[in-house]
C-alpha positions as CSV (number, residue, x, y, z in Angstrom):
1,M,385.6,152.4,99.1
2,A,381.7,153.0,98.6
3,K,381.3,156.7,98.2
4,T,378.3,158.0,99.5
5,P,376.4,160.1,96.9
6,A,376.1,163.7,96.8
7,K,373.5,165.0,98.7
8,K,370.8,166.9,96.6
9,A,370.0,170.8,97.8
10,P,366.2,171.5,98.8
11,A,363.9,171.7,96.2
12,A,362.7,176.0,96.0
13,R,359.8,177.2,98.0
14,K,357.6,178.2,95.1
15,S,356.3,182.1,96.5
16,T,352.3,181.7,96.5
17,A,349.9,185.0,96.2
18,K,348.1,183.8,99.5
19,N,352.4,183.8,101.3
20,T,353.0,186.9,99.6
21,A,350.0,188.9,100.9
22,S,350.9,188.0,104.8
23,K,354.1,188.7,104.5
24,A,353.5,192.9,102.4
25,A,351.2,193.8,105.4
26,R,352.8,194.0,109.0
27,K,350.9,193.9,112.2
28,Y,353.4,196.2,113.9
29,S,355.4,198.8,112.6
30,P,359.2,199.4,112.9
31,A,358.9,202.5,115.1
32,A,356.5,199.9,117.2
33,S,358.8,197.4,117.7
34,A,362.0,199.6,118.1
35,Q,359.6,200.9,121.6
36,V,359.1,198.1,122.2
37,A,362.6,196.2,122.0
38,E,364.0,199.9,123.9
39,D,361.8,199.3,126.3
40,L,362.4,194.7,127.1
41,H,366.2,196.7,127.1
42,E,365.5,198.7,129.9
43,M,363.5,196.2,131.7
44,H,367.4,193.9,132.2
45,E,369.2,197.3,132.7
46,G,367.0,197.5,135.1
47,K,365.5,201.3,135.1
48,L,362.0,199.9,133.3
49,H,359.1,201.1,136.2
50,I,355.7,200.7,136.1
51,G,353.3,203.8,135.3
52,T,355.1,207.0,137.8
53,S,355.7,204.6,140.5
54,D,358.8,203.3,142.2
55,K,358.2,200.3,141.4
56,L,360.2,198.1,138.8
57,V,358.9,195.6,136.1
58,T,360.2,192.2,136.0
59,N,358.7,190.1,133.9
60,P,359.3,190.5,130.4
61,K,355.3,190.0,129.2
62,Q,354.9,192.9,131.1
63,A,357.5,195.1,129.4
64,I,356.4,194.1,125.7
65,A,353.0,195.1,127.0
66,I,354.6,198.8,128.1
67,G,356.3,199.5,124.9
68,L,352.8,198.3,123.3
69,A,350.6,201.0,125.6
70,Q,353.7,203.6,124.7
71,A,353.4,202.6,121.2
72,R,349.7,203.3,120.6
73,R,349.9,206.5,122.6
74,A,352.4,207.8,119.8
75,G,349.9,206.8,117.1
76,K,352.7,203.7,116.0
77,K,350.9,200.8,114.5
78,V,350.2,198.4,116.1
79,P,346.5,196.6,116.6
80,P,344.3,197.2,119.1
81,N,344.6,196.2,122.8
82,P,342.7,193.5,123.0
83,N,341.9,193.5,126.9
84,D,340.8,197.2,126.7
85,P,337.5,197.8,128.2
86,K,337.2,201.9,126.5
87,Q,336.6,199.5,122.3
């Protein structure tokens, strides 16, 4: 019986200044991410409403937008809305 050669482990990646710099700066704060996750969870439970109306959110993208808007209002680190005409 012929033995198959052992597989070599993949070579470790070298970290460059560009890679470490991009990982260091976060676009969204962990608190903002938690807000979006909470709103997505509410949407899946059927409890997330559009504004003050009785209409329920059915689209995950809509739930994310609501979570980001709430995080912006709370002063958390979130990039500005690209579609906001007030900028």
